[in-house]
TINUZA-797096 format. One record per residue (C-alpha): residue number from 0; residue in three letters; x, y, z. Coordinates in Angstrom, 2 decimals, padded with zeros to 5 digits. Layout:
% residues N
<pt seq="NUM" type="ala" u="X" v="Y" w="Z"/>
...
//
This chain:
% residues 340
<pt seq="0" type="met" u="082.65" v="011.46" w="-043.24"/>
<pt seq="1" type="lys" u="084.78" v="014.55" w="-043.72"/>
<pt seq="2" type="ile" u="083.00" v="016.62" w="-046.32"/>
<pt seq="3" type="tyr" u="084.97" v="017.93" w="-049.28"/>
<pt seq="4" type="arg" u="084.81" v="021.71" w="-049.69"/>
<pt seq="5" type="ile" u="085.49" v="023.57" w="-052.91"/>
<pt seq="6" type="tyr" u="088.13" v="025.81" w="-051.27"/>
<pt seq="7" type="gln" u="090.07" v="022.79" w="-050.01"/>
<pt seq="8" type="asp" u="093.44" v="024.45" w="-050.58"/>
<pt seq="9" type="leu" u="093.44" v="028.07" w="-049.42"/>
<pt seq="10" type="ser" u="097.06" v="028.54" w="-050.50"/>
<pt seq="11" type="ser" u="095.89" v="029.24" w="-054.05"/>
<pt seq="12" type="tyr" u="093.97" v="032.28" w="-052.76"/>
<pt seq="13" type="leu" u="096.66" v="033.63" w="-050.43"/>
<pt seq="14" type="lys" u="099.20" v="036.15" w="-051.66"/>
<pt seq="15" type="pro" u="101.82" v="038.29" w="-049.92"/>
<pt seq="16" type="asn" u="100.43" v="041.60" w="-048.70"/>
<pt seq="17" type="lys" u="096.88" v="040.59" w="-049.55"/>
<pt seq="18" type="ala" u="093.90" v="039.61" w="-047.41"/>
<pt seq="19" type="leu" u="091.66" v="036.61" w="-048.03"/>
<pt seq="20" type="ile" u="088.18" v="037.22" w="-046.62"/>
<pt seq="21" type="ile" u="085.82" v="034.27" w="-046.26"/>
<pt seq="22" type="leu" u="082.18" v="035.10" w="-045.61"/>
<pt seq="23" type="gly" u="079.15" v="032.90" w="-045.15"/>
<pt seq="24" type="pro" u="076.43" v="031.69" w="-042.79"/>
<pt seq="25" type="arg" u="077.34" v="030.41" w="-039.36"/>
<pt seq="26" type="gln" u="078.25" v="026.72" w="-039.06"/>
<pt seq="27" type="val" u="078.89" v="026.09" w="-042.76"/>
<pt seq="28" type="gly" u="082.52" v="025.13" w="-042.09"/>
<pt seq="29" type="lys" u="084.51" v="028.36" w="-042.50"/>
<pt seq="30" type="thr" u="086.58" v="027.86" w="-039.34"/>
<pt seq="31" type="thr" u="087.17" v="024.17" w="-040.13"/>
<pt seq="32" type="leu" u="088.31" v="025.13" w="-043.63"/>
<pt seq="33" type="met" u="090.81" v="027.62" w="-042.22"/>
<pt seq="34" type="glu" u="092.10" v="025.30" w="-039.50"/>
<pt seq="35" type="asp" u="092.57" v="022.41" w="-041.93"/>
<pt seq="36" type="phe" u="094.70" v="024.63" w="-044.13"/>
<pt seq="37" type="leu" u="096.70" v="026.09" w="-041.25"/>
<pt seq="38" type="ser" u="097.51" v="022.59" w="-039.98"/>
<pt seq="39" type="thr" u="099.27" v="021.80" w="-043.27"/>
<pt seq="40" type="thr" u="101.16" v="025.01" w="-044.01"/>
<pt seq="41" type="arg" u="104.84" v="025.36" w="-043.19"/>
<pt seq="42" type="leu" u="104.51" v="029.10" w="-042.78"/>
<pt seq="43" type="lys" u="104.46" v="030.59" w="-039.30"/>
<pt seq="44" type="val" u="100.86" v="031.31" w="-038.31"/>
<pt seq="45" type="lys" u="099.31" v="033.54" w="-035.66"/>
<pt seq="46" type="lys" u="095.68" v="032.55" w="-035.15"/>
<pt seq="47" type="thr" u="093.24" v="034.67" w="-033.18"/>
<pt seq="48" type="thr" u="089.53" v="035.39" w="-032.87"/>
<pt seq="49" type="gly" u="087.31" v="038.41" w="-032.49"/>
<pt seq="50" type="asp" u="085.84" v="036.72" w="-029.41"/>
<pt seq="51" type="asn" u="089.12" v="037.52" w="-027.62"/>
<pt seq="52" type="ile" u="088.56" v="041.03" w="-026.26"/>
<pt seq="53" type="thr" u="092.29" v="041.69" w="-025.79"/>
<pt seq="54" type="ile" u="092.82" v="041.34" w="-029.53"/>
<pt seq="55" type="his" u="090.53" v="044.33" w="-030.10"/>
<pt seq="56" type="gln" u="093.10" v="046.57" w="-028.41"/>
<pt seq="57" type="ser" u="095.73" v="045.60" w="-030.96"/>
<pt seq="58" type="leu" u="093.96" v="044.97" w="-034.25"/>
<pt seq="59" type="gly" u="091.33" v="047.64" w="-033.64"/>
<pt seq="60" type="ser" u="093.78" v="050.25" w="-032.41"/>
<pt seq="61" type="gln" u="094.48" v="051.84" w="-035.83"/>
<pt seq="62" type="ser" u="098.05" v="052.13" w="-034.56"/>
<pt seq="63" type="leu" u="100.70" v="050.86" w="-036.96"/>
<pt seq="64" type="lys" u="103.12" v="050.40" w="-034.07"/>
<pt seq="65" type="glu" u="100.75" v="048.14" w="-032.12"/>
<pt seq="66" type="ile" u="099.66" v="046.18" w="-035.18"/>
<pt seq="67" type="ala" u="103.24" v="045.67" w="-036.35"/>
<pt seq="68" type="ala" u="104.17" v="044.39" w="-032.89"/>
<pt seq="69" type="phe" u="101.20" v="041.99" w="-032.98"/>
<pt seq="70" type="cys" u="102.30" v="040.57" w="-036.36"/>
<pt seq="71" type="glu" u="106.05" v="040.47" w="-035.73"/>
<pt seq="72" type="gly" u="107.66" v="037.16" w="-036.66"/>
<pt seq="73" type="tyr" u="104.62" v="035.69" w="-038.43"/>
<pt seq="74" type="asp" u="103.87" v="034.95" w="-042.09"/>
<pt seq="75" type="ile" u="100.10" v="034.48" w="-041.80"/>
<pt seq="76" type="ile" u="097.62" v="036.24" w="-039.53"/>
<pt seq="77" type="ala" u="094.38" v="034.23" w="-039.28"/>
<pt seq="78" type="ile" u="091.37" v="035.97" w="-037.71"/>
<pt seq="79" type="asp" u="088.13" v="034.15" w="-036.92"/>
<pt seq="80" type="glu" u="084.97" v="036.16" w="-036.10"/>
<pt seq="81" type="ala" u="086.74" v="039.16" w="-037.61"/>
<pt seq="82" type="gln" u="083.49" v="041.12" w="-037.86"/>
<pt seq="83" type="lys" u="083.55" v="041.62" w="-034.08"/>
<pt seq="84" type="ile" u="086.72" v="043.74" w="-034.14"/>
<pt seq="85" type="ser" u="086.14" v="047.47" w="-034.50"/>
<pt seq="86" type="his" u="088.05" v="049.13" w="-037.35"/>
<pt seq="87" type="ile" u="089.31" v="045.72" w="-038.55"/>
<pt seq="88" type="gly" u="089.34" v="046.99" w="-042.14"/>
<pt seq="89" type="ile" u="091.80" v="049.75" w="-041.31"/>
<pt seq="90" type="gly" u="093.82" v="047.31" w="-039.20"/>
<pt seq="91" type="met" u="094.19" v="044.89" w="-042.10"/>
<pt seq="92" type="lys" u="095.03" v="047.75" w="-044.47"/>
<pt seq="93" type="leu" u="097.88" v="048.78" w="-042.19"/>
<pt seq="94" type="met" u="099.13" v="045.18" w="-042.17"/>
<pt seq="95" type="val" u="099.15" v="044.65" w="-045.93"/>
<pt seq="96" type="asp" u="100.54" v="048.13" w="-046.66"/>
<pt seq="97" type="his" u="103.35" v="048.20" w="-044.11"/>
<pt seq="98" type="ile" u="104.35" v="044.65" w="-043.12"/>
<pt seq="99" type="pro" u="106.36" v="043.06" w="-045.96"/>
<pt seq="100" type="gly" u="105.11" v="039.65" w="-047.09"/>
<pt seq="101" type="ile" u="102.27" v="039.36" w="-044.56"/>
<pt seq="102" type="gln" u="099.27" v="037.24" w="-045.54"/>
<pt seq="103" type="ile" u="095.86" v="037.55" w="-043.88"/>
<pt seq="104" type="ile" u="092.89" v="035.21" w="-043.58"/>
<pt seq="105" type="ala" u="089.78" v="036.84" w="-042.09"/>
<pt seq="106" type="ile" u="086.57" v="034.90" w="-041.48"/>
<pt seq="107" type="gly" u="083.17" v="036.49" w="-040.93"/>
<pt seq="108" type="ser" u="079.83" v="034.89" w="-040.15"/>
<pt seq="109" type="ser" u="077.92" v="037.99" w="-041.17"/>
<pt seq="110" type="ser" u="078.46" v="041.03" w="-043.34"/>
<pt seq="111" type="phe" u="077.33" v="043.50" w="-040.66"/>
<pt seq="112" type="glu" u="080.81" v="044.75" w="-039.90"/>
<pt seq="113" type="leu" u="083.34" v="042.78" w="-041.94"/>
<pt seq="114" type="ala" u="082.07" v="043.49" w="-045.45"/>
<pt seq="115" type="gly" u="081.44" v="047.15" w="-044.64"/>
<pt seq="116" type="gln" u="084.70" v="047.73" w="-042.81"/>
<pt seq="117" type="thr" u="086.90" v="045.99" w="-045.37"/>
<pt seq="118" type="gly" u="085.25" v="047.40" w="-048.49"/>
<pt seq="119" type="glu" u="086.92" v="050.74" w="-049.08"/>
<pt seq="120" type="pro" u="090.08" v="050.31" w="-046.92"/>
<pt seq="121" type="leu" u="091.06" v="047.06" w="-048.68"/>
<pt seq="122" type="thr" u="090.18" v="047.99" w="-052.26"/>
<pt seq="123" type="gly" u="092.69" v="046.14" w="-054.45"/>
<pt seq="124" type="arg" u="094.18" v="044.44" w="-051.41"/>
<pt seq="125" type="lys" u="091.76" v="041.57" w="-050.82"/>
<pt seq="126" type="thr" u="090.09" v="038.51" w="-052.28"/>
<pt seq="127" type="thr" u="086.59" v="037.73" w="-050.98"/>
<pt seq="128" type="arg" u="085.05" v="034.27" w="-051.13"/>
<pt seq="129" type="met" u="081.65" v="033.03" w="-049.99"/>
<pt seq="130" type="leu" u="081.26" v="029.63" w="-048.36"/>
<pt seq="131" type="tyr" u="077.72" v="028.27" w="-048.47"/>
<pt seq="132" type="pro" u="076.02" v="025.19" w="-047.07"/>
<pt seq="133" type="val" u="077.42" v="022.18" w="-048.95"/>
<pt seq="134" type="ala" u="076.81" v="022.30" w="-052.72"/>
<pt seq="135" type="gln" u="075.80" v="019.32" w="-054.84"/>
<pt seq="136" type="met" u="079.01" v="019.77" w="-056.85"/>
<pt seq="137" type="glu" u="080.91" v="019.23" w="-053.59"/>
<pt seq="138" type="met" u="078.83" v="016.16" w="-052.71"/>
<pt seq="139" type="leu" u="079.91" v="014.59" w="-056.02"/>
<pt seq="140" type="his" u="083.22" v="013.91" w="-054.29"/>
<pt seq="141" type="his" u="081.35" v="011.49" w="-052.00"/>
<pt seq="142" type="phe" u="078.46" v="010.16" w="-054.09"/>
<pt seq="143" type="asn" u="077.74" v="009.61" w="-057.77"/>
<pt seq="144" type="arg" u="074.83" v="011.33" w="-059.49"/>
<pt seq="145" type="tyr" u="072.50" v="008.37" w="-059.03"/>
<pt seq="146" type="glu" u="073.20" v="008.26" w="-055.29"/>
<pt seq="147" type="leu" u="072.67" v="012.02" w="-054.98"/>
<pt seq="148" type="thr" u="069.33" v="011.69" w="-056.75"/>
<pt seq="149" type="glu" u="068.37" v="009.03" w="-054.22"/>
<pt seq="150" type="lys" u="069.22" v="011.48" w="-051.43"/>
<pt seq="151" type="leu" u="067.39" v="014.43" w="-052.98"/>
<pt seq="152" type="asp" u="064.41" v="014.24" w="-050.61"/>
<pt seq="153" type="glu" u="066.81" v="014.40" w="-047.69"/>
<pt seq="154" type="phe" u="068.51" v="017.54" w="-049.04"/>
<pt seq="155" type="leu" u="065.18" v="019.26" w="-049.67"/>
<pt seq="156" type="ile" u="063.86" v="018.52" w="-046.18"/>
<pt seq="157" type="tyr" u="066.97" v="018.76" w="-043.99"/>
<pt seq="158" type="gly" u="069.20" v="020.99" w="-046.09"/>
<pt seq="159" type="ser" u="072.94" v="020.94" w="-046.61"/>
<pt seq="160" type="tyr" u="074.70" v="022.11" w="-043.46"/>
<pt seq="161" type="pro" u="077.79" v="019.92" w="-042.91"/>
<pt seq="162" type="ala" u="076.72" v="018.75" w="-039.44"/>
<pt seq="163" type="val" u="073.25" v="017.87" w="-040.75"/>
<pt seq="164" type="ile" u="074.62" v="015.88" w="-043.68"/>
<pt seq="165" type="thr" u="076.93" v="013.83" w="-041.45"/>
<pt seq="166" type="ala" u="074.32" v="013.26" w="-038.72"/>
<pt seq="167" type="glu" u="073.41" v="009.56" w="-038.60"/>
<pt seq="168" type="thr" u="069.74" v="009.78" w="-037.62"/>
<pt seq="169" type="val" u="066.75" v="011.91" w="-038.54"/>
<pt seq="170" type="thr" u="066.34" v="012.89" w="-034.90"/>
<pt seq="171" type="glu" u="069.92" v="014.12" w="-034.80"/>
<pt seq="172" type="lys" u="069.41" v="016.14" w="-038.01"/>
<pt seq="173" type="lys" u="066.31" v="017.81" w="-036.56"/>
<pt seq="174" type="asn" u="068.07" v="018.61" w="-033.28"/>
<pt seq="175" type="ile" u="071.03" v="020.18" w="-035.10"/>
<pt seq="176" type="leu" u="068.72" v="022.33" w="-037.22"/>
<pt seq="177" type="arg" u="066.72" v="023.46" w="-034.19"/>
<pt seq="178" type="glu" u="069.95" v="024.36" w="-032.40"/>
<pt seq="179" type="leu" u="071.20" v="026.27" w="-035.45"/>
<pt seq="180" type="thr" u="067.95" v="028.16" w="-035.80"/>
<pt seq="181" type="gly" u="067.56" v="028.87" w="-032.11"/>
<pt seq="182" type="ser" u="071.13" v="029.72" w="-031.09"/>
<pt seq="183" type="tyr" u="073.07" v="030.82" w="-034.15"/>
<pt seq="184" type="leu" u="070.88" v="032.33" w="-036.86"/>
<pt seq="185" type="phe" u="070.03" v="035.54" w="-035.07"/>
<pt seq="186" type="lys" u="073.23" v="035.84" w="-033.04"/>
<pt seq="187" type="asp" u="074.87" v="038.51" w="-035.20"/>
<pt seq="188" type="ile" u="071.65" v="040.44" w="-035.71"/>
<pt seq="189" type="leu" u="070.96" v="040.65" w="-031.99"/>
<pt seq="190" type="glu" u="074.61" v="041.37" w="-031.18"/>
<pt seq="191" type="phe" u="075.23" v="044.13" w="-033.70"/>
<pt seq="192" type="glu" u="071.81" v="045.67" w="-034.20"/>
<pt seq="193" type="arg" u="070.22" v="045.44" w="-030.74"/>
<pt seq="194" type="ile" u="066.80" v="044.57" w="-032.08"/>
<pt seq="195" type="lys" u="064.08" v="045.62" w="-029.64"/>
<pt seq="196" type="ser" u="061.57" v="042.97" w="-030.77"/>
<pt seq="197" type="pro" u="063.35" v="039.72" w="-031.77"/>
<pt seq="198" type="gln" u="059.98" v="037.99" w="-032.07"/>
<pt seq="199" type="leu" u="059.03" v="040.34" w="-034.92"/>
<pt seq="200" type="leu" u="062.14" v="039.21" w="-036.77"/>
<pt seq="201" type="ile" u="061.14" v="035.57" w="-036.31"/>
<pt seq="202" type="asp" u="057.56" v="036.30" w="-037.39"/>
<pt seq="203" type="leu" u="058.84" v="038.04" w="-040.52"/>
<pt seq="204" type="leu" u="061.09" v="035.09" w="-041.32"/>
<pt seq="205" type="arg" u="058.13" v="032.71" w="-041.00"/>
<pt seq="206" type="leu" u="056.06" v="034.83" w="-043.39"/>
<pt seq="207" type="leu" u="058.91" v="034.82" w="-045.91"/>
<pt seq="208" type="ala" u="059.32" v="031.05" w="-045.48"/>
<pt seq="209" type="phe" u="055.72" v="030.47" w="-046.51"/>
<pt seq="210" type="gln" u="056.16" v="032.72" w="-049.57"/>
<pt seq="211" type="val" u="059.32" v="031.18" w="-051.03"/>
<pt seq="212" type="gly" u="059.12" v="031.35" w="-054.82"/>
<pt seq="213" type="ser" u="056.36" v="033.97" w="-054.78"/>
<pt seq="214" type="glu" u="056.63" v="037.70" w="-055.27"/>
<pt seq="215" type="val" u="056.42" v="039.36" w="-051.89"/>
<pt seq="216" type="ser" u="054.63" v="042.60" w="-051.10"/>
<pt seq="217" type="ile" u="056.29" v="044.77" w="-048.46"/>
<pt seq="218" type="asn" u="052.90" v="046.39" w="-047.82"/>
<pt seq="219" type="glu" u="051.31" v="043.01" w="-047.05"/>
<pt seq="220" type="leu" u="054.16" v="042.06" w="-044.73"/>
<pt seq="221" type="ser" u="053.80" v="045.41" w="-042.99"/>
<pt seq="222" type="gln" u="050.08" v="044.89" w="-042.48"/>
<pt seq="223" type="ser" u="050.51" v="041.32" w="-041.24"/>
<pt seq="224" type="leu" u="053.18" v="042.31" w="-038.71"/>
<pt seq="225" type="lys" u="051.56" v="045.65" w="-037.82"/>
<pt seq="226" type="ile" u="054.79" v="047.57" w="-038.38"/>
<pt seq="227" type="asp" u="055.72" v="050.20" w="-040.96"/>
<pt seq="228" type="asn" u="057.28" v="049.46" w="-044.35"/>
<pt seq="229" type="lys" u="060.59" v="051.01" w="-043.32"/>
<pt seq="230" type="thr" u="060.97" v="048.56" w="-040.44"/>
<pt seq="231" type="val" u="060.07" v="045.59" w="-042.65"/>
<pt seq="232" type="lys" u="062.71" v="046.62" w="-045.19"/>
<pt seq="233" type="arg" u="065.30" v="047.07" w="-042.44"/>
<pt seq="234" type="tyr" u="064.56" v="043.64" w="-040.95"/>
<pt seq="235" type="ile" u="064.81" v="042.00" w="-044.38"/>
<pt seq="236" type="glu" u="068.17" v="043.70" w="-044.89"/>
<pt seq="237" type="leu" u="069.35" v="042.34" w="-041.53"/>
<pt seq="238" type="leu" u="068.27" v="038.81" w="-042.45"/>
<pt seq="239" type="glu" u="070.24" v="039.17" w="-045.69"/>
<pt seq="240" type="lys" u="073.35" v="040.43" w="-043.92"/>
<pt seq="241" type="ala" u="073.19" v="037.46" w="-041.56"/>
<pt seq="242" type="phe" u="073.12" v="035.12" w="-044.60"/>
<pt seq="243" type="ile" u="069.72" v="033.67" w="-043.70"/>
<pt seq="244" type="ile" u="067.83" v="034.81" w="-046.81"/>
<pt seq="245" type="phe" u="068.72" v="036.46" w="-050.10"/>
<pt seq="246" type="thr" u="066.72" v="038.58" w="-052.50"/>
<pt seq="247" type="leu" u="065.93" v="037.90" w="-056.14"/>
<pt seq="248" type="arg" u="064.58" v="040.94" w="-057.94"/>
<pt seq="249" type="gly" u="062.53" v="041.13" w="-061.11"/>
<pt seq="250" type="phe" u="064.38" v="041.64" w="-064.37"/>
<pt seq="251" type="ser" u="063.49" v="044.75" w="-066.32"/>
<pt seq="252" type="lys" u="064.85" v="046.77" w="-069.19"/>
<pt seq="253" type="asn" u="062.15" v="049.38" w="-068.64"/>
<pt seq="254" type="leu" u="059.71" v="047.57" w="-070.90"/>
<pt seq="255" type="arg" u="056.15" v="048.57" w="-070.06"/>
<pt seq="256" type="lys" u="054.84" v="045.01" w="-069.83"/>
<pt seq="257" type="glu" u="057.41" v="043.75" w="-067.36"/>
<pt seq="258" type="ile" u="057.01" v="043.73" w="-063.58"/>
<pt seq="259" type="ser" u="060.11" v="044.50" w="-061.54"/>
<pt seq="260" type="lys" u="059.05" v="046.28" w="-058.35"/>
<pt seq="261" type="lys" u="058.41" v="043.22" w="-056.19"/>
<pt seq="262" type="ala" u="061.06" v="040.74" w="-055.08"/>
<pt seq="263" type="lys" u="061.30" v="037.06" w="-054.20"/>
<pt seq="264" type="tyr" u="063.11" v="035.83" w="-051.11"/>
<pt seq="265" type="tyr" u="064.91" v="032.51" w="-050.80"/>
<pt seq="266" type="phe" u="066.66" v="030.78" w="-047.92"/>
<pt seq="267" type="tyr" u="070.34" v="029.91" w="-048.02"/>
<pt seq="268" type="asp" u="069.31" v="026.47" w="-046.77"/>
<pt seq="269" type="thr" u="066.04" v="024.56" w="-047.13"/>
<pt seq="270" type="gly" u="066.59" v="022.81" w="-043.80"/>
<pt seq="271" type="ile" u="066.60" v="026.17" w="-042.02"/>
<pt seq="272" type="arg" u="063.47" v="027.15" w="-043.91"/>
<pt seq="273" type="asn" u="061.67" v="023.98" w="-042.82"/>
<pt seq="274" type="thr" u="062.83" v="024.47" w="-039.23"/>
<pt seq="275" type="val" u="061.43" v="028.00" w="-039.18"/>
<pt seq="276" type="ile" u="057.97" v="026.68" w="-040.15"/>
<pt seq="277" type="ala" u="058.39" v="023.49" w="-038.02"/>
<pt seq="278" type="asn" u="057.69" v="021.13" w="-040.91"/>
<pt seq="279" type="phe" u="059.94" v="018.12" w="-041.54"/>
<pt seq="280" type="asn" u="057.26" v="016.04" w="-043.26"/>
<pt seq="281" type="ser" u="058.36" v="013.87" w="-046.17"/>
<pt seq="282" type="leu" u="057.77" v="015.24" w="-049.66"/>
<pt seq="283" type="asn" u="054.76" v="013.02" w="-050.34"/>
<pt seq="284" type="met" u="053.00" v="014.64" w="-047.37"/>
<pt seq="285" type="arg" u="053.71" v="018.27" w="-048.32"/>
<pt seq="286" type="asn" u="051.96" v="020.89" w="-050.43"/>
<pt seq="287" type="asp" u="055.12" v="023.02" w="-050.74"/>
<pt seq="288" type="lys" u="057.26" v="020.61" w="-052.77"/>
<pt seq="289" type="gly" u="057.45" v="023.11" w="-055.62"/>
<pt seq="290" type="gln" u="058.66" v="025.85" w="-053.29"/>
<pt seq="291" type="leu" u="061.35" v="023.62" w="-051.79"/>
<pt seq="292" type="trp" u="062.50" v="022.48" w="-055.22"/>
<pt seq="293" type="glu" u="062.71" v="026.04" w="-056.53"/>
<pt seq="294" type="asn" u="064.61" v="027.26" w="-053.43"/>
<pt seq="295" type="phe" u="067.01" v="024.32" w="-053.71"/>
<pt seq="296" type="leu" u="067.75" v="024.88" w="-057.40"/>
<pt seq="297" type="val" u="068.10" v="028.65" w="-057.14"/>
<pt seq="298" type="met" u="070.57" v="028.17" w="-054.30"/>
<pt seq="299" type="glu" u="072.53" v="025.56" w="-056.25"/>
<pt seq="300" type="arg" u="072.88" v="028.02" w="-059.13"/>
<pt seq="301" type="ile" u="074.14" v="030.68" w="-056.71"/>
<pt seq="302" type="lys" u="076.69" v="028.22" w="-055.29"/>
<pt seq="303" type="lys" u="077.85" v="027.15" w="-058.73"/>
<pt seq="304" type="gln" u="078.32" v="030.78" w="-059.80"/>
<pt seq="305" type="ala" u="080.47" v="031.42" w="-056.72"/>
<pt seq="306" type="tyr" u="082.55" v="028.26" w="-057.01"/>
<pt seq="307" type="thr" u="083.11" v="028.01" w="-060.78"/>
<pt seq="308" type="pro" u="083.29" v="031.10" w="-060.79"/>
<pt seq="309" type="val" u="080.66" v="032.63" w="-063.05"/>
<pt seq="310" type="tyr" u="080.04" v="036.36" w="-062.69"/>
<pt seq="311" type="ala" u="076.35" v="037.05" w="-063.20"/>
<pt seq="312" type="asn" u="073.46" v="039.25" w="-062.14"/>
<pt seq="313" type="asn" u="070.49" v="037.17" w="-061.02"/>
<pt seq="314" type="phe" u="066.78" v="037.90" w="-061.46"/>
<pt seq="315" type="phe" u="063.40" v="036.35" w="-062.02"/>
<pt seq="316" type="trp" u="061.29" v="037.54" w="-064.96"/>
<pt seq="317" type="arg" u="057.54" v="038.02" w="-065.29"/>
<pt seq="318" type="thr" u="055.29" v="040.07" w="-067.53"/>
<pt seq="319" type="trp" u="051.90" v="041.59" w="-066.81"/>
<pt seq="320" type="ser" u="050.37" v="038.86" w="-068.96"/>
<pt seq="321" type="gly" u="051.70" v="036.23" w="-066.55"/>
<pt seq="322" type="lys" u="054.63" v="034.83" w="-068.51"/>
<pt seq="323" type="glu" u="057.41" v="033.93" w="-066.10"/>
<pt seq="324" type="val" u="060.94" v="032.54" w="-065.94"/>
<pt seq="325" type="asp" u="061.99" v="031.38" w="-062.46"/>
<pt seq="326" type="phe" u="065.66" v="032.32" w="-062.67"/>
<pt seq="327" type="val" u="067.52" v="034.56" w="-065.11"/>
<pt seq="328" type="glu" u="071.29" v="035.01" w="-065.24"/>
<pt seq="329" type="glu" u="072.65" v="038.09" w="-066.95"/>
<pt seq="330" type="arg" u="076.25" v="037.43" w="-067.94"/>
<pt seq="331" type="glu" u="078.62" v="038.21" w="-070.79"/>
<pt seq="332" type="gly" u="075.99" v="040.46" w="-072.36"/>
<pt seq="333" type="lys" u="073.47" v="037.63" w="-072.63"/>
<pt seq="334" type="leu" u="070.47" v="036.33" w="-070.69"/>
<pt seq="335" type="phe" u="070.19" v="032.70" w="-069.59"/>
<pt seq="336" type="gly" u="066.82" v="031.53" w="-068.31"/>
<pt seq="337" type="tyr" u="066.05" v="028.57" w="-066.03"/>
<pt seq="338" type="glu" u="062.56" v="027.22" w="-065.46"/>
<pt seq="339" type="phe" u="062.27" v="025.08" w="-062.33"/>
//
């Protein structure tokens, strides 16, 4: 089964002298999405990757002459693993500013370099889209709502990575998730940040996995890991930049009875979360069904916001008296609450 993705036709996002940047976790289908589009376009395409060290000399040179020579004769420049190329933001700015009609697709599996490098240089010159593990609204192209409900346990336990969804056996799903977690999740963190203690990062991720849906204390994490608060915060930021977890902060309008200092942390994919804690038990054998359900629904709201699109600020809400709303969207001057 070839899974339908919401950005099926990238041509609607491409414009002359603009860059389309696609970000998202590793292995969610960004490269496949790009290649499927490139195979159908009649425009002349030059496809490259940040894994090719020789490309760094051209696209990372900050030399208009070299970059113009690299692009000569092509309509679309497609760059996979773009975050690996130094000064790629300036390189793309030179392309869109000085090469008439050029269109750029840049794919990044983390925001370590790509988001930072393309932010200021490409202001007004780019469109950024996030691609997540497969959303339920995408699965509706393959199954009706009844069938999706029947598969809900499977999504909660094994998640929504394309390769996991299409795997035919439970054993295959588990093996794919273990490979993803072992080989891919930390690749960008270790490559760009040179973490001295990778095991600490894994231990932190496990602690966060067990606290999904709960407010997390940085002090408690620090004490459990025997490292300082600053390091804990830095490691959490790295896990966010690698699209492994995301933060939901407490909503506050400076009312005295509201709590907003602590945060909740959710996983981009429940299958990854379950792999981290080595628990693939069925739902009727688990005591964390509520956590999985909350993580799943929060993530589906995030996906829907990105794909609809709906522009919103996201929070949870709780007062000192214990009243709580799991998920709050602030949009169009209004608050919309969701209780999971």
